[in-house]
N, C-alpha and C positions, 0 to 999 in steps of 0.2 A: 276616480278614473276607471272604471270597470274595464279595466282596459289595460292593465299592465299586460304586456304581450306574453304569449307562450314563448318559452325560451328553448334553445337547442340543447338542453341538458337533460340527462336521464334522472330518474328518481329511484329510490331504494324500494324494491318490491319484496313482500314477504312470501312465504312458500305457498299460501293458499290463493295466490293470484291477485291479492289486494295490496295496495300500499298500506302499511301499518297505520299511517296517518299523514296528512299533509304537514302536520307539525312535527318538529324534531323531538319534542318531549312534552310532558304534561304542563310544565311551567310555560313553555312556549305557547301552548294553546290558551292558557289563562291570560298571558300578556296580550295576545292578539284580540281575544274576546273582550277584555277590559277596555282596550283602546277603542274598539268599535262601539261598545255600549256607551262609553263616555261621549263619543262624538255624536251619536244619535241623540242621547239625552240632552246635549247642549244645543241641539238644533232648535231654532226659534219658531218652527212651524208645527201646528197641531198634528199629531200622528199617533198611531198605535203600533207598538212593537209586540209581535206575538210569535208563536211557533206552531207548526203542524208536523205531524209524524208521518213519514212515508217509508217505503221499503228501503230507501237509501239512508234512513235515519231522520233525525230532527232537521227541519228546515226553518231557518230564520226568515221572518216576514216583517216588512215595514209597510204600513198602509196609510195613505193620506189623500186629501182632496175630497171633493163633494161626492155624495152618494150618486151612483148612476141613475139616470131617469129613463123610464119607459123602455127598459131592456137595453139601454146603451151599453156597449162593451167597456170594460175597464182597460186601462193601459197596464200591462205587466212588464216590468223591466228586469232583464237578466244581465247582471254584470259579467265582465270577462275574467280571464285568468288573473289570479291573485287579487281580485277586487270583490267588492260587496256593497251592500246598501249604504254603509257609512261613508263610502267614497263617492257616491252618486248624488249627494244631496242637492248640489246646485241645479242639476238637470231635473231632479224630482220636483223641486220647488217650482220650476217653470211649468212642467207638465201639469202639476196639481192645481194650477190656477183655474183650469176648466174641466179637468178629468179626474176620476178616481184613479190613483196610481198605487200599484202593489209591486213592491220590490222583493224578489226572492233571491236570497244568497244561495249560490250553487254549492251543493255538497262536494266535498273533496277540494274546496278552495278555502283560503283563509277568511274567516268571518264568523257568522253566527249560525251556520249549519254544520252538520256532522262532517268530520274531517276525512272519512274514508272514501276511496274511489277505486274502481276496478282497473286492472292492468289490461284486460282484453274486453272487446265489445263495449268500449267506454261510451261511445255516442248512443248506442241503443239503450244503455243503462240510463244515460242522461235523458233521453227521450221519454222513457217510461217514468222517470222521476218527475219530469215536468207535467206529464199528463195527470199524475197523482196529485201533485202540488196545486195545480190549477183547480182541480175538483174541490179541494179543501179550503182554498184561500180566496177564490174569486166567485162571487154569487152567480154570475152568468157568463156571457161571452167575453172574449179577451182579444185585444190587439197586443201581440207580444213583440216587445222591442228588445233585441239582444245585441250586445256589443262584443265583438271579437269571439271568444269561446261561447259567450251567451248567444250569439247569432247562430252558431252551429247547433247549439242545444235547441233553439227555437225551431230550426229546420228539422231536427231529428224527431220531434214529437208530432204525432198525428192526432192530437187531442181534438175532439169535436168542438170544444169551446173556442178554439182559435179561429177567428174570422179574418185575421190579417196579421202579417208579419213585417216588421221593419228591422232590417239587418244592417247594423252599423259596423263598418270595417269588419265584416263577418268572416270568420274562419268557416271551413266546411264547404266553401264554394270552389276555391282553388287553393293551390299550395302557397303557403306564406314564403316570402323572401326574407332572408336575414342578411342585410348588407354588412360588409366587413366593418365599417365604423361602429355599427350598432353592436355587433358581436364583440368588438374590442372594448366597448363600454360595459357589456354584460358580464364578462369574465371577472374583472376586479370587483364589480358589485356583488357577485356571488361569493368570491373567495376572500375578500377583505372588506366586508360591509362597512359603510359609513354614510352619513347623510350627504356628504359631498359627492360620493360615487353614485348614490341614488339619484341626485340631481343631474349628474352627468348623463346617466342612462335616460332619464326623462327627456333631457334636451334632444337626444337622438331620436326619440319617438315623436316629438312634436314638430309643428311647423316652425320655420325660421322666425325669430322674434319672440313668439310666445314662450318657447322653450328656454330662452336665455335666463329667465327667472321663474321656474315653476313654483306653484304655490307651496308654501312651507309644509303644509300637512301632507302633501303628496310625497315629498322627499323623506319626511319622517316615517310615513307609512312604508315606503319601499325599503328603507333601512330596517324596519321591523320585520318585514317579509324575508329579507335576505338573512337576517340573524336567526329567525325562528321557524322558517318554513322550507319545505321541499317544493320547488316550482315544477311545473309539468310541461310536457311536450305539446307542441301545437297539434291539434287533431288533423288527420289527413282529410282530403276532400271527401265529402259524403258520396255514396254510390249514385251514379246517374239515374238508376231506377227509382231510388228514393226521392231525388230532387224532381224527377218527372211527376211523381205523385203529388208533390207539394204545389204544382201549378194550379191545382183546383182552388187554392186560397190566395187572394191578392198578396203580393210581396213587393216591397220596395227595398232596394239595396242602396246604402248611402256610404260614400267614400270621402275621406279627407284628401284634399289635393296633394298634400305632402306626406301621406302615409307611407312609411318605409317598408312595411310588411306587405300591404295590399294596395299598391298605387292604383288609381283609377284606370290607367291604361291596361292593367292586368285584371283587376276585379270586374270592371265594367263589362268587357266582352264575355268573360266567363259567366257572369250573372245572367246576361241576356241569353246566352247559348244554353246554359244548363238549367236555368229556372224560368226563362221567359219573363224575367223581372225588369221593371223600370229601374233606372239607375240615376241617382242624384249625386252631385259632387259639391262638397262644402269647401269653398275657397278659404284660404288662410288657416286651414286646420291640418293636422297630421293624424296619427293613430289615436290620440287621446281625445276623441270627439266629445265625450261627455264633459270634459274639463275645458277644452279649448273653445268649444262653441255650443254651450248649453242652450242659449236663446235660439240659435239657428236650428239645432237638432229638434228642439221642442216645436218650432214652427213647422218643420218638415213632418214630424209625427202628427201634429194637429191637422195639417192639410191632408195627409193620408187618411187619418181617422174620419174626417168629414167626407172624404170621397167615397167611403164605403156605403154611405147612404142610410146610416142608422138614425 
């Protein structure tokens, strides 16, 4: 799910302006890391799991798909809040049928990257991190696909390797909504974690029907996150001056019809006005685009990639 939402709750900051860790303790980090390593190891698709070192610490990398030909850009996937490569495998599998795919776990989020994140200037920090990570993990140009927080990170970076951006249910363009029913599901998920409460939260984020029985691994994962991690706030909208600069690179914004945080009626006009971006709506999906509609998302990314003329 790269894509668990940002939640309206604060986190515990230490005195030097950094969260001590996204994890509540060292054992929590081991539990989360072990879960991710096992899930990736059990994936039936040929891949390479590696690490690169950046100023934000170690970054976990998963690479799969054919080698780029004749300077073709790779697809770089950035998961959202509380998510990572281990939760993106269905979409990665679709994308990798025709493209080299590189998944970068965001630092400061649960997964296989470093757990620390700054309290202030967080999006500038993430933008710098992505520029560094791309230099080390991608051989040439990149089409960056970011979900939720990952979309904001994609927009925050001015890396010259980025030749296109696909922003899925992207934060950073406009402020997220938190409907009362979703907030009502978030509070017990955080305070009294269980698999059942995790499933109830997922149902509130997904489209009607799909969310009635979310995949078991998602509910298990969200239970693990609630027990072991400190979730983070949604990033505010990025500055208009920054988004104006991003108009020089083609950007596609994709929204799920039933996204409770960023419904198309809100995200679409903001993306056109602030980014000059084309907007696509995926019917029958909510906020969990990577899980609800991996085939549709892959098709949209492939169409966008082909339209760049490489």
